[in-house]
N, C-alpha and C positions, 0 to 999 in steps of 0.2 A: 504494500500500500504506500506507494511513493508519492502520490499526489492527492489533492482533494477530489473526492468523487461526488459528482452531482446527483441530486435526488432522482432526477428523471432517468438516469443511466444505471440505476440499480434494479435488478430483477428480484422478484420475491415470489416463490412458489412453495406450495405444500403438496406433497405427494404428486409432484409433476403438474399440478394445476396452477394456473396463473391466478394470483390474488391481487386485486387492484388496491393497494395499501396507500393510505395517506401518512402513516407513521409506522416505523419499525424500530424497536429497541432491543439490544442484545447485551447481556451482562453475565458475569461469572463471579461466584463467591466461594472462597476457600475458608473452611473452619479450622482455625489454628489456635491452639492453647499453649500457654506458657508452662514449661516444666520447671518447677521451683524445688530446690533441694531443702533438706531439713534445716540447714544453716541459713536459709533465706536467700541464697544466691540463685541466679537464673542459669539453668543448665542449657536450655535451648527452647525452641518452639517446635511443637509437633502437631501434625494434622489429627483432627478428631473425627473427620468424616470426609467423604469424597467431595470433589469440586461439583457444585450444583450451579447450573446456568439457568438464566431466566430469559425468556423471549416474550416480548409484548408487542402487539401490533393492532392497528385499526385498519379495517378495509371495508370497501363498499360491497354490499350483498348484491351480486349480479346473477343469482340463480338460487336453486335450493341449497341450503347449507349442507355440506358433505357430512356423511355419517360419522366420519372420524372426529367431527367436532360436536358430537352428541355427548356432552359432558356427563349426563346422568345415565347413559347407557352402560352396558356391560363390557364393551370392548375396551381393553386396557392397552392395546398395542401402541407402539411408538409410531410417529409419523416422520417423514423425511422432509426437512425444510431446506430450501436453497435460497440463500441470501447473499447478494453481491458476489455471485459465482463461487460461493463456498457452501458445501453441504453440511448440514447438521442432521446426523442420521438417527439420533436417539432423543427426539422431542416428544414430550407427553402433554397433551392438552389438559388443562386444569380449570379453566373458567372461560366463559363468554358473557358478554353483556351488550345491550344496546338501549337507546332511548328514542322515543318517537315524539316529535314536536311538530306543530302545524307547518306544512309545506317544506320540510327539511329532508334532504336525502338521509338515509339511515346508514350509520357506520357501525359495524360490528367490532367490538373490542375483544381480543382473545389473548390468553396468557398460557405459556408452556413452561415446564421444567425440562432441562436437557442435561445429558451426561456425556462424557467423553471429551475428546480433544477437538477443538474447532480452530482451524488455521486462519485466525483473523489477519495474519500477515499477508494472506493471499487474496484479501478483498480486492475486487477489481470491477470495472465497468463492464456491462454487457456490450457486445458488439452493436454498432449502430443499426446494422441490418436486422438484428434480432428485435430491437426496440420498434423499428418501423413495421415489422411483420407481426407484431403482437396484435391479437384479435381485439377489436373494439367491442365491449359488451353491449348486447341489445337491451338488457334490462338492468335497472338500478333501483333498489327498494327506496320508496319515497313515502313520506307520511301522508301525502295527499289521498291515497286510496287505502292505506293500511288502517287497521282499526282493532280495537279491543272489544270482544263480545261481552257487553255489560248486562245483557238480558238474563243470563244464567248465573250471575255471580252469587246471588242469594236465593236462587230457585231451589226447590226441594229435590230436583232431578240431579243436582250435582253436589251432593253433600257427603260423598264418600260413604254412602250407606246409612247416613244418619237420618233419623226420623224428623229432625228439625226441632227437637225439644230443648236443645241447649245452644247457648251462644247467639240466640237471635236469628238462627237460620230460618228460611222460609218466610221472611218478612214481606215478600211480594216483589214482583219484577220492577216496580217503580222505585226501589230503594236507592238505586244509583242514578244520578242525574247525568248532565253532560260531562263527558270526559275530555279534558283539555290537553292532557299529556299523560304518557305512561312509559314505563321502562321494564326491561326483563333482564334477569341475570341467572346463571346457573354455575355452580362451582363444586369442587370436590377436593379432598386431600389426596396427595399422591405420595404415600410412603414408599420408600425404595428398599430392596432387599439384595444383599451382596453375598457372593461366595468369598471365601478366604483368599487373600492375595489378588483380588480383582477390584478395580475402581469404577467399573461400569456395572450397574445392577442387572441381575437376571430377571427381575420383575419389578414393575412399578405399579402398585395396586391403586384401586379407587375406593376411598372411604368417605363417609360423611357427605354424601351427595345431597345438595340442596338446590332448589330453584325458587325464584321469587318474582312477583310482579309488583311494581309500585305504580300508583295512579293518583292523579289529581282530578277532582270533580267538584261541581258546585253543590252536590248532595250525595251523602253516603249513608242515608238512613239513620237508624238509631245508633247511639253511642255503643261502642264495644263493651261487652260484659266480661265477667271474670273468666269465662271459657273461650273468649274470642267469638268469632263468627265463622262457621263453616262457609267456605267460598270456593268457587271454581270459575275459571275464565280461560279463554284462549285468545292469543294475539295472532292476527293474520297480517303478514307482510306482503305488500304488493308494489309493483312499480307504478310510475306516474299514470300509466294507461290502464291499470287495473289487472295486469297479469299477476296471478298468484305465484309467489316465490317460496314462502315457508309459513308454517304455523307453529306456535309454542303454547302448550297448555300447562297450567298450574292448578292443582286441586289440593287445597290445604286449608289453612285457617288465616283469617284476617285478624291480626292480634294487636294492631295499634291504629289509632286515628288521630290526626292533628288538624287544627283549623288555623289558617294564617291569612292576614290581610295587611297590606301596606298602602301608603299614600298613592292614590290614583289607580288602585287595582281592586279586583273583586275578592270577596271572601271565598277561599277555596279549602276544601277538605282533602287531606292527603292520607293515604293508607297503603299498607303492603299486605300481599297475600303470600304466605310462605308455605313451602312443602318440603318435607324430608322424604327423599326417595329411598325406599328400601327394596331389598331383593328377597324373594322367597327361596329359602335354602332347602335342598333335598337331602335328607338323612339316608346314608347308605348302610 
C-alpha cells in the first residue's frame, strides 16, 4: 500500500457478490496481558487469546438479503470477504441493522468477526476496467414504498400462542397510529473454539440470538404493563417503484414506551419490540 487509495477504486465483495458499500471499516485487536513476577517486576507481555478482527460496513440493499446474512438462522459458516483486492477468508456475521425514514434510501449496517492473517500491506486499487464493468443495480431499497405492518402488532393472531390475557394484548387493531419511522436490528454472540496450538478457530458458534424493531408513532395505545405487550410485526423493504426486496419479522414483546416532544415538533410515542430467538434441541 504505497499510495493513497481512492474510495471509488476499492472493491468490496462477500462470497463473490458485489456489495455497493458507502463505508467499510477493518480492524484487529490482540489481547495481551502483563506477566508480573512475585517481586513486582515485569517479566514480559503474553497473549491471552487469538487476534480477533472486526469488519463493519454499510451498503445499499439492491436485492434480497443473502442467506448468509441471516443472523438469527442456524448457519454458522464463515463467509469470504474481498476488500481492496485482499481476501478475508474467515469472517463471521454477527449483526445487521437498518432504519427507515421518509423518502430515504435504506442502508444496511453489518458487522463481522474475523480470524486469521489479513495482508493489509497488499491493499490495492481494483483495475479501472473492473470498476467500469461493474453491474449497475436495478433496485435500491427506499423508504418510499417500504413499510411496517402495524395492523397485526397487537392483534390476537400474532401473540405467540397467547390468549391475550396478559400485557394488554388484543387491545384492537387501532392501537397503533401513524408510523413515522422504524428500524430493525438482529444480533448474536459469536464465541470461538480453538484446538491446541492453533490460532484460527475450528468453530465459531451462534448464541444469544436477538432481533428487535423500534418504531415511532403518534399513538401506541395503552401504556405498557408489568408483563409488557405481546407484539408481532413484519417490515417489508421495497425499492422506489414498489419491487419487493426483503421482509423481516419480529414476534416478541413490547417492553418499553416513551413519549417525546420538542419545540416545533409533534408528540411522538416510541417503543421497541424484542424477540429472543431460540432453537428446538433434539435429544439423542
